C-alpha positions in Angstrom: 145.9 58.0 82.0 145.8 54.5 82.4 143.4 51.9 80.9 142.8 54.1 78.6 145.2 56.0 76.2 143.2 59.1 76.2 143.6 59.3 72.6 140.5 59.7 69.8 141.0 59.9 66.0 138.4 62.3 65.1 138.6 62.0 61.2 136.5 64.0 58.5 136.7 62.1 55.2 135.2 65.5 52.9 138.4 67.2 53.3 140.8 63.8 54.5 141.8 65.6 57.7 142.3 63.6 61.0 143.1 64.9 64.1 143.4 63.9 67.6 140.8 64.1 70.4 142.3 64.1 73.6 139.1 63.4 75.9 139.8 64.4 79.8 140.0 61.5 82.2 136.9 62.9 84.3 134.8 62.6 80.6 135.8 58.7 80.5 135.5 58.0 84.4 131.6 59.4 84.3 130.9 57.5 81.4 133.4 54.7 81.9 133.8 54.0 78.5 132.6 52.1 75.5 128.8 52.7 74.9 128.7 55.5 77.6 131.9 57.8 76.1 130.3 57.3 72.8 126.8 58.7 73.6 128.8 61.1 75.4 130.8 62.5 72.5 127.5 62.1 70.2 126.1 64.6 72.3 129.1 67.0 72.5 129.6 66.8 68.6 126.7 65.8 66.9 124.4 67.9 64.6 121.0 66.4 65.4 119.3 68.1 62.4 121.3 65.9 60.4 119.8 63.0 58.8 121.4 59.3 59.5 122.8 59.4 56.1 124.2 62.4 55.6 127.7 63.3 55.8 127.5 65.8 58.7 126.4 62.7 60.5 128.6 61.1 62.7 130.0 57.3 63.0 131.7 56.4 66.7 133.6 53.2 67.4 134.8 53.2 70.6 136.6 50.9 73.7 136.2 50.5 76.8 138.8 50.4 79.4 138.7 46.9 79.7 139.6 46.4 76.0 142.4 44.5 75.0 143.3 42.9 78.4 144.0 39.2 78.3 140.3 38.5 80.0 137.9 36.3 78.2 134.8 38.2 77.0 137.4 42.0 77.1 137.7 41.7 73.6 134.5 44.3 72.5 133.9 48.0 71.3 130.8 49.8 70.8 129.5 51.3 67.8 127.2 54.8 68.0 125.3 57.0 65.0 121.9 57.9 64.0 120.0 55.2 62.9 119.0 55.1 59.5 116.2 52.6 60.3 115.0 54.5 63.7 115.6 58.0 63.2 117.2 57.8 67.1 120.3 56.4 68.6 121.5 53.8 67.0 124.4 51.4 68.8 125.7 47.8 68.4 128.6 45.9 69.6 131.0 43.7 68.2 134.0 41.5 69.7 136.4 39.9 67.8 139.8 41.2 67.1 139.4 44.8 66.2 139.0 46.3 69.2 142.0 45.2 71.1 144.0 45.8 67.7 142.8 49.3 67.8 144.1 49.9 71.5 147.4 48.6 70.7 147.7 51.1 67.7 147.1 53.9 70.4 143.1 54.3 70.2 140.9 54.3 72.5 137.7 54.7 69.7 137.2 56.5 66.3 135.0 59.7 65.2 134.0 59.4 61.9 132.1 62.8 59.6 132.2 63.9 56.4 131.9 62.0 52.5 134.7 60.2 50.6 134.6 61.9 47.1 135.8 58.0 46.1 135.5 54.5 47.9 137.8 54.8 50.3 139.2 52.8 53.5 141.4 53.7 56.4 144.7 52.5 57.6 145.4 52.3 61.2 149.0 51.8 61.7 151.2 52.1 64.6 148.9 55.7 66.0 149.0 57.0 61.9 145.6 56.7 60.1 145.2 57.4 56.5 142.4 57.1 53.9 142.9 54.7 51.4 141.7 54.4 47.8 139.0 51.3 47.8 138.0 51.3 44.2 139.6 48.0 43.7 137.2 46.8 46.8 133.5 48.7 46.3 131.0 45.9 45.0 132.8 43.1 46.7 130.9 40.6 49.2 132.4 41.4 52.9 134.3 37.6 52.2 136.0 38.6 48.9 137.0 42.4 50.2 138.4 40.8 54.0 140.1 37.8 52.3 141.4 40.8 49.9 142.9 42.9 52.3 144.1 40.5 54.1 146.3 39.2 51.5 147.5 43.0 51.1 148.4 43.4 54.9 148.9 40.5 56.1 147.1 38.0 58.5 148.4 39.7 61.9 146.2 42.5 60.4 142.3 42.7 61.2 139.7 44.4 59.4 135.9 46.5 59.9 134.1 45.3 56.4 130.7 46.7 55.1 129.0 44.9 51.9 126.5 45.8 48.7 123.8 45.9 51.6 126.0 48.9 53.1 127.2 50.4 50.1 123.6 50.5 49.0 122.1 52.2 52.3 120.2 49.6 53.1 118.7 50.6 56.6 120.1 47.0 58.5 123.3 46.8 57.0 125.6 45.9 59.0 129.6 46.0 59.1 131.8 42.5 60.3 135.2 41.8 61.5 136.9 38.8 60.2 133.5 38.2 58.0 132.5 36.4 61.5 131.8 39.1 64.4 129.5 41.9 63.7 127.7 44.9 64.8 124.6 43.7 63.6 122.1 46.2 64.3 120.9 49.5 63.7 122.3 49.8 60.4 126.0 50.8 61.2 127.3 49.4 57.5 124.7 52.0 56.0 126.3 54.6 57.7 129.4 53.2 56.5 128.3 52.9 53.4 126.9 56.5 53.3 130.3 58.0 53.9 131.9 55.9 50.7 133.8 53.6 53.5 134.0 50.7 52.9 136.8 49.5 56.0 139.1 50.1 58.2 142.2 48.0 58.4 144.8 47.7 61.7 148.0 46.6 60.3 150.4 44.4 63.7 150.6 46.3 66.3 153.3 46.9 69.0 152.0 48.8 71.1 151.6 48.3 74.8 148.4 48.1 76.8 148.8 50.5 79.7 146.9 50.1 83.3 147.1 51.6 86.4 147.0 48.4 88.2 149.4 45.8 86.2 150.1 43.6 88.7 146.4 43.1 90.2 145.0 43.1 86.8 147.0 39.8 86.1 145.8 38.2 89.3 142.5 38.9 88.4 142.6 37.3 84.8 144.4 34.2 86.5 141.5 33.8 89.0 139.0 34.6 87.0 139.5 33.0 83.5 139.4 29.4 85.2 135.8 30.2 86.8 134.8 32.1 83.3 135.8 28.5 81.2 133.8 26.2 84.0 130.8 28.0 84.5 128.1 26.5 83.2 126.8 29.0 80.6 130.4 29.0 79.5 130.5 25.3 78.7 127.5 25.1 77.0 128.4 27.9 74.7 131.4 26.1 73.8 129.9 22.9 72.8 127.3 23.9 71.1 127.1 27.7 70.6 124.6 30.1 71.1 122.1 28.2 69.8 123.0 25.1 72.3 119.4 26.0 74.7 117.2 26.7 71.6 115.4 23.6 72.6 115.0 24.7 76.4 113.6 28.4 75.2 111.3 26.8 72.6 109.9 24.8 75.5 109.9 27.9 77.6 107.8 30.1 75.1 110.8 32.3 74.5 111.1 31.4 70.6 109.0 32.7 68.2 107.5 31.1 65.8 105.9 32.0 62.2 106.7 35.7 62.5 105.3 35.9 66.3 102.1 34.0 65.9 103.4 30.6 68.1 106.7 30.4 70.2 106.6 26.6 70.1 106.6 24.2 68.1 108.3 20.9 69.2 110.1 19.8 66.0 111.5 22.9 65.1 112.8 22.8 69.1 114.9 20.1 68.2 115.8 20.4 64.9 117.9 23.9 65.1 119.1 23.8 68.8 122.9 23.6 68.8 123.7 20.1 69.6 122.1 19.1 66.2 124.1 22.4 65.0 127.4 21.1 66.2 126.7 17.1 65.3 125.2 17.7 61.6 127.5 20.5 60.4 130.3 21.6 63.0 133.7 21.5 61.7 135.7 23.9 65.0 134.9 26.2 67.5 136.3 29.7 67.1 136.4 32.9 69.1 137.2 36.6 69.8 140.5 37.7 71.1 141.4 36.1 74.3 138.2 34.3 75.3 138.0 30.9 76.2 134.2 30.5 76.1 135.1 30.2 72.5 131.3 29.7 71.7 131.9 31.0 67.7 130.9 28.3 65.1 132.6 27.2 62.0 130.5 25.3 59.6 130.8 23.1 56.4 127.8 21.5 54.4 128.9 19.1 51.6 125.8 18.3 49.9 122.4 19.3 48.8 121.0 22.6 48.0 122.2 24.7 50.5 125.7 23.7 50.4 128.9 26.0 51.6 132.2 26.1 52.2 133.5 25.8 55.2 133.6 29.5 57.0 131.4 31.1 60.0 128.1 29.1 61.1 125.1 31.1 62.6 124.3 32.4 65.9 121.2 32.1 68.0 119.6 34.7 66.6 120.4 33.9 62.8 119.2 30.2 63.6 115.4 31.6 65.1 115.5 34.6 62.6 115.8 32.4 59.5 114.5 28.9 61.3 111.8 29.5 63.1 110.7 32.7 62.4 110.3 31.6 58.6 108.4 28.2 59.3 111.4 26.1 58.8 113.4 23.6 60.6 115.9 23.1 58.1 119.2 23.5 59.6 121.1 23.8 56.4 119.1 26.6 54.8 119.3 28.6 58.2 123.1 28.1 58.0 123.1 29.3 54.4 121.2 32.2 55.1 123.1 33.3 57.3 126.5 33.0 55.1 124.3 35.3 52.3 123.7 37.6 55.0 127.2 38.1 56.1 128.5 38.3 52.7 125.9 41.0 51.6 126.5 42.9 55.2 122.5 42.1 56.2 121.2 41.9 60.2 120.1 39.2 60.5 117.3 39.6 63.0 116.0 42.7 60.7 116.0 40.6 57.9 114.7 37.5 59.2 112.2 39.2 60.8 110.9 41.3 57.4 110.6 38.5 55.3 108.9 36.7 58.3 106.6 40.0 58.5 106.4 39.7 54.3 105.3 36.2 54.9 102.2 36.4 57.0 101.2 39.9 54.5 101.3 37.7 51.8 99.4 35.0 53.3 96.6 37.4 54.6 96.1 38.6 51.2 97.7 42.3 52.3 100.4 41.9 50.0 99.6 41.1 46.2 101.6 39.2 43.6 102.0 42.6 42.3 104.3 43.8 45.3 106.7 40.8 45.1 107.4 40.7 41.9 105.2 36.9 41.4 107.4 35.6 44.1 104.8 33.3 46.2 106.3 34.0 50.2 105.5 31.0 51.6 106.6 29.5 55.3 109.6 27.6 54.8 110.1 28.3 51.7 114.4 28.6 51.8 115.3 28.5 48.9 113.4 31.5 47.7 114.4 33.1 50.5 118.2 32.5 50.6 118.6 32.6 46.3 115.9 35.3 45.5 114.9 37.2 48.6 117.9 38.0 50.5 119.9 39.6 46.9 116.8 41.6 46.2 116.7 43.1 49.5 120.5 43.7 49.6 120.4 45.4 46.1 116.7 46.9 46.2 116.0 45.2 43.5 112.1 44.6 42.0 109.2 45.8 43.7 109.8 43.1 46.4 113.5 44.0 47.2 112.8 47.8 47.7 109.8 47.4 49.8 111.6 44.7 51.9 115.0 47.1 52.1 113.3 49.2 54.3 112.5 47.2 57.2 109.2 46.3 58.8 107.8 48.7 60.2 108.3 51.6 57.6 107.2 48.5 54.4 103.7 48.0 57.0 102.9 51.5 56.8 103.6 51.5 53.1 101.6 48.1 52.9 99.0 49.3 55.6 95.9 47.0 55.8 96.6 47.0 59.6 100.0 44.8 58.3 101.6 46.9 61.2 99.9 45.4 64.6 101.8 42.0 63.5 105.4 43.0 63.2 107.4 42.8 65.7 109.5 45.4 66.6 110.0 48.6 69.2 110.9 52.5 68.1 111.1 50.5 64.3 113.8 48.1 65.6 113.2 44.7 64.8 113.1 42.4 68.0 115.2 39.8 68.8 114.4 36.3 69.1 113.3 35.8 72.7 109.6 36.1 72.6 108.4 38.3 75.9 105.8 36.3 76.6 108.0 33.3 77.6 110.1 36.0 79.6 107.7 39.3 80.7 110.1 41.3 82.1 111.8 41.4 77.8 108.2 43.0 77.5 109.7 46.4 79.4 113.5 45.9 78.2 112.8 46.2 74.9 110.0 48.9 75.1 112.3 51.5 76.9 115.5 50.5 75.4 117.4 53.4 73.7 118.1 51.7 70.4 114.6 50.2 70.2 113.6 46.2 70.9 117.0 44.6 72.3 117.7 42.5 74.8 121.6 43.5 75.8 120.6 47.1 76.4 120.0 45.7 79.3 120.5 42.6 81.7 117.0 41.7 82.3 117.0 38.4 79.7 120.0 37.3 82.0 118.6 38.2 85.5 114.6 37.2 84.4 116.3 33.6 83.5 118.2 33.4 86.6 121.7 33.4 85.2 123.2 36.1 87.6 122.9 37.0 90.8 123.4 40.4 92.7 122.7 40.4 96.3 125.7 43.3 96.7 122.8 45.6 95.1 119.7 43.7 96.5 118.9 41.2 93.4 118.7 38.0 95.2 115.3 36.5 94.5 114.3 34.1 92.2 111.9 35.8 89.5 108.9 34.4 87.9 109.1 34.7 84.0 105.4 34.5 83.3 104.2 37.6 85.4 104.6 41.3 86.2 105.8 41.3 89.9 109.1 43.0 90.4 109.9 43.0 86.7 110.4 46.9 87.2 112.5 47.0 89.8 114.5 44.6 87.7 114.9 46.6 85.2 116.2 49.5 87.0 119.1 47.3 88.0 119.3 45.7 84.6 119.7 49.0 82.9 122.7 50.2 84.9 124.2 46.9 84.6 123.7 47.2 80.7 125.0 49.9 80.4 128.1 48.8 82.6 128.9 45.9 80.2 128.5 47.7 77.2 130.3 50.7 78.9 133.3 48.5 79.9 133.2 46.6 76.9 132.3 43.2 78.5 131.1 40.2 76.9 127.6 39.4 78.6 128.3 36.0 78.1 131.8 35.9 80.1 130.7 38.3 83.2 128.2 36.3 84.0 130.2 34.4 86.5 131.2 37.8 87.7 130.1 39.8 90.8 129.7 43.5 90.5 132.2 43.8 92.9 134.9 42.1 90.6 134.0 43.9 87.9 134.9 46.8 89.9 138.1 45.8 90.9 138.3 45.2 86.8 137.5 48.8 86.1 139.6 50.3 88.6 142.8 48.1 88.2 142.6 48.5 84.6 141.5 52.2 84.6 141.8 53.9 87.9 138.6 55.4 88.1 138.1 54.7 92.3 134.3 53.0 91.4 132.8 51.0 94.6 129.7 49.1 93.2 127.6 52.3 94.2 129.3 54.8 92.0 129.4 52.2 89.1 126.3 51.5 89.0 125.4 55.6 89.2 128.1 55.7 85.8 125.9 52.9 84.5 122.3 55.0 84.9 124.1 57.8 83.9 125.2 56.3 80.7 121.6 54.8 80.5 120.3 58.5 81.4 122.1 60.6 78.8 120.8 57.8 75.9 117.5 58.5 76.5 118.0 62.3 76.5 119.5 62.0 73.0 116.6 60.0 71.6 114.5 63.1 72.9 116.0 65.7 70.9 115.8 62.9 68.2 111.5 63.4 68.7 111.1 60.3 70.8 109.0 60.6 73.6 107.1 58.1 76.7 104.4 56.7 73.6 107.4 55.3 71.4 108.1 53.4 74.1 105.7 50.5 73.5 105.5 47.1 71.8 103.5 46.2 68.8 100.1 44.6 69.4 101.7 41.2 68.0 104.2 41.0 70.7 101.5 42.0 73.0 99.0 40.3 72.9 98.6 36.2 74.8 100.6 33.5 73.2 98.4 31.1 71.7 99.7 28.1 72.1 102.3 25.8 74.6 102.8 26.2 78.3 102.0 30.2 78.4 99.5 30.2 76.0 96.7 32.8 77.2 98.8 34.7 79.8 98.2 38.1 79.4 101.4 40.7 79.5 100.7 43.9 81.8 102.7 45.7 80.1 101.3 49.1 81.0 101.5 48.5 84.8 105.8 46.8 84.1 106.3 50.4 82.0 104.4 52.7 84.9 105.9 51.3 87.4 109.7 51.5 85.7 108.9 55.3 85.1 108.1 56.1 88.4 111.2 54.3 89.6 113.5 56.3 87.2 111.8 59.5 87.8 110.5 60.0 84.1 108.0 63.0 82.8 105.4 60.2 82.1 105.5 62.5 78.4 108.4 63.1 77.7 109.8 59.7 78.7 113.0 61.2 80.0 114.4 62.0 83.8 113.0 65.3 85.9 115.8 67.7 86.1 116.5 66.9 89.5 116.9 63.1 88.6 119.2 64.3 85.9 121.0 66.7 87.9 121.3 64.2 90.7 123.5 62.0 88.2 125.4 64.5 87.4 124.4 65.9 84.3 123.2 69.0 84.3 124.3 70.2 81.3 122.3 68.0 79.3 119.2 68.5 82.1 119.6 72.0 81.1 119.6 71.7 77.4 116.6 69.0 77.7 114.5 71.6 80.3 114.7 74.7 79.0 114.1 74.1 75.5 117.1 75.1 73.7 117.4 72.2 71.9 
């Protein structure tokens, strides 16, 4: 086998037994790797009756066939589990340095089950996995724990670490690599915490990356690297980070403000955008392995109430979630909030969205002083957010911390008074900081995404904004953002492309300048799959449909492919004010094009069989679940 090692570590923390799964090459070819391969392993091995945080639940980390080749964007991996936040399939993606190091250590991935008797971590060294005692690390923040592990195993080691939020099973806890690169969404940190697993460490490895066609890989890397580096999007990302176009997005109606009550604020647009961050607080850029784009920010704030030492800076999602969404233009406060979330191990999207919902609920009188422990929840009060609310959430302390630690949807169901209507989530997963009222294709993308509201499960965000063009599959037209036209048709293609990217483990920033034939060439040269564009797109659709089948087994149906009333109401101001999102038309057309049952929300048997998902179709449609 080339491009992949064919080896996946099967780790039972209850028994302490570590085995090796050797998966057939045909499974890799059908499901690509990464997200797709993890979904297939989950389908085959998961106990679907197991709660997300039970010892029987699985946590799967999986590389793709491109992970580790020295090309910008090819340093990512996927995490898959059952989400403690949504109850459905959980997926998250992370770049950094851990993925290629794991590949060089001899593994495509890890399947982790059981629960260690005592706090533990996994040490992966030259093809061997051992379980180590983490008693001295438990309770530490991610920054300190990461530093301790690097001191123990050397600067060439790399780690995945959870913080106090993961230890306390907060359902939107995250996992961080080097305190900077995050498996952010769906509560992966809580899944690790439920297994008494504090960290995973890979030491320096001397393994080789075996590929099907080494010379072609070298040629492709040489040809594609300059184009990726010089691409306009890459230049903006390098110079100003992922928030580089926040100001432009604000004027397009794309950035939610004050819990989605607005999507335009001129002051916030200039104060929060990436050029302002670079001008005021940037120390240097940082990067994932092998990447020439270097979009990561390293920041320092020397004085004031939100002073922080040099370290990881905020991404776009964090800037919006703790900036505009909270009703503040204080960029120093945003940087401090992001740093606190990183150390505690909290997903900044879910944390920021849940706090913003609570601020509106307090303003409306739906949350009383008794429910907030007497803490007033006021728009823009970032001292309270940073120094009181975030630590309370991570520790589940007080009435307020306990309530908000559940996430916005669960908290709103407890509060009642129609407060669920002004959450911004789908399937229980808080929406990212791109407002579908500024780009209507986002609405259908969020609703049908298997993991819940998500803009990276598909390529819709980039296709709708004109960041990419794929004439080889018929996508060579400009989309009008504020209409439903062609959005369902685009979403079919976007679902396949997003699945390919997340399964091959290509960064969706770095590969925007690549054509689909070039991605085919990369995968074939690395793994020898023998794809053409059509068979690669079919594999992407196969992965998407499989995840929908997994969610169906967890009880999700067509009615769950929806957005909250707040997200579907017309914008109140800016250029997008008053324009209706024709959501039902887009969803119904997408269902028709995908061959979905309008009640079950999964493809009919014939469609699944056409995608070589016959066994999956048998389980779903013969009702032998």
